[in-house]
N, C-alpha and C positions, 0 to 999 in steps of 0.2 A: 780595129783603130790603127790607121797608118802610121802615126808617130811611134806607137808603142813598138811596132813591128821593125821601123828602123832602128829605134834605140837597142832593141834586142838584136838586130843584125849587126849594129856597130860595136856592140859588147862582145858578141861571139868573134868579130874579126878582130878585134882587140886581143882577145883570149888566143887568137891563132898567130897573132903577131901581123896581121895583115896590113899592109902598107898603106893601102887605101883608107882603110877603117881608122888606122892612127891619125893618118893625116886629116880626115873629116872631124874627127873629135877635137884635134889641135886646133883647126881653123875654125870651128864653131865656139871653140870656149876660150882660147888664148886671151882675147882681147879683154873679156870682162874680168880674168883673173888678173891680168895686168893693171887694169884700171882700180881694183880692188887694193893691190899691193901699192902702187905708186900713191894711191889718196891715203894711204895709212902708213906714212913715213919710209916707204921702200924705194926702191930703184929698179930699173928695167932688168937688171941682172938678178935681183932678189925675186921679181915677178917669174923669170925663167926659171931658177932653182925650185921656187915653190910649186910652179905648175908641173915641172918635172916629177917631183915628189909626190904630187897628186895623182899623175898619170900612172906612177908606179903602183900606189895604192890601189887605184882602180885596175890596173892590169893584174895584180896579184890577185884582186877578189873576183875578177872575171875567170881567170884561170883555175880557181878554186874549185868550180863546177857546182858549187853550192850557194852561190852568190845571187839573191833577187833583188835587183833593183827597184825600188819602191817610189821613185821619182826620176825626173830627167837626168840625163848624164851632166848636163849644165847644173842642175842643182846640187848634185852629189860632188862635182868637182869644186864647186863654189864653196861648199860647205867644208870640205877636206882642206881645201887652199886656205881658207879662213882661220881655221883650227891650227894649221901648221904656222901660219904667219904670226897669229897671236902668240903661240908658244915661243917662237923665234924673237918676237919683240919683247917677250917678258926675259928672256934669256939673255938679250942684249940690253936690258933695262931701257929700251925706248918706249915701253908701255909699262905703265905702274900699276895699272890694274890686275885685279885677280883672276886668272884665267879661268879657274875652277868655278869662280863666281859668275862669271860672264857665260861660262856654258850651261850653268844653272838657269840663269836668267833667259837665255835662249836657245832651248833645245831644240836642235835641227829636226830631228824627228817629228815633233809636234807641229811643225810649221810647213809641212809637205805642200798642202794646199795653197798657203800664201806664196811659197815659192813658186809653185807652178803657175799662179796668176801673175805674179811678178815677172816670172820668165816670159810668158806671153807678153807682157807689156814691154818688157826690154827688147824682144824680137820686133815688136811693131817699132819702137823707137830706132832699133838698128836700121831698119829698112827705111824709116821716115830720113834718118841722117844720111843713108846712100843714095836716097833720091834728091837730096838736098842741092848737091852740086858744089863746085868751087866758085868763089873763095869762102863761102859761107861755111861749109865743113871745116875746112882749115883754120878759120877763124874762131870758131865755136871751140874746136878742139885745143887751139892754143890758149884760149881764155880758161876752159872748164877743165881740160885733162892736163895741159902743161902748167897752167896757174901763171900765166904770164899776166902781167899788169897792161892797162891800157896804153902806155906809152911804148913799151915793147911791141905790143901788137902795131901801132900806128907806125913804128919805123920799120918793122919786119913786113908789114904788108903794102907799104907805101903811102899811107895817109897822111895828110897833113899835119894833123895833130890827134891827140888823144880822144877829143871830142868828137871827131869824125868817125873814129875807129868805134866810140862806144856807140854812136848813133848807127854805125853799119851792123853792129853785134846786135842790137835791139832789133833792126829789119831782119836778120837772119833767124833771131831767135822766134819772132813772129811767124816767119816763114815755115821753119820747124815745127812750130805747134800746129799752124794750119795743116801741115801734110800729116803730123801725127794724129790729129785728131779726126782726119778725113779717114784714114786707114781704122783708128779705133772704132768710129761710128759704124763704120761699113763692116768691123769685124774681119779684117783683111790678114790676121795673123797667121792663118794657116795656108798663105800663098806660097 
């Protein structure tokens, strides 16, 4: 399987501290970790810190020589980042839940297949967003990732009012949905 081989090659490269392997892992995974952190009471700086910590965990595991990765690198980094972030939120009292309880409810090891399926869908969505083009991509990112309201989007993108921005957002969403489901139906997640 080509994907398993490239994952294995990336891990071996990471263990050797190969610059290209490190850059590839960073490029392929940082955005999803940043979204996780920012959408859960974090900042861009928090995301950088958590991602660095997760990369160090993966690096140390890869260097151990006895580490066998039973999921995608993306899934592993996401899981480690999520746990690190939950611990940090708990320590800073921004998260009131019991982290031990949360881990008992969502054991990462039991959800590998689900994570793999979601990884595939995220890859297809990423491709769909990449082929969406401007200004749609920026408009949807402003609304969903940066959590801007329609009035802020209207003034930032030069629309006459919030209602026009909302209409444009809807059109962009429909376009994204069409692109995504065309990829999804055709099973183009392995491109």
